[in-house]
C-alpha positions, 0 to 999 in steps of 0.5 A: 873029713867024711859027712854022713848023707843018711842010710849009711851013706858017707862021703869025703867032704874034699869030693863035694862039689855042691850041696843043693835044696831039692825045692829051690833048685828043682823049679829051674828046668836046668836043674830037673834035666841035669838030674834026670841026666844024671839018673840015666847016667847011673850017677845017682845014689839015694841015700834018703829013707824018706822024701829027699830034701837035698843033693850033694853033688861029688867028684872022686877021680873024674867020676861025678855021683849025685846023692839024694839025702833027707837032710836039709842042705843047711843041715849039711852044709853046717855040718860039713863046715863044722866037722860034725859028722 
């Protein structure tokens, strides 16, 4: 099954490692450090047309990708669990 993250970006739900609320998790210096390292490594894809509210970490064939999404993490999780794209 696939999940739409925004701006035409779709990911396979089998590849999702985690869906995170950007406001809550970015309060931690460890999360900020992880996101900075991922951005420097070219692993971040912005799928948000506005200010991102969440980020989704995926792993496909050993390659990690971080997607920024303008949708709330609760909305993405609900869609992933219910099968709604």
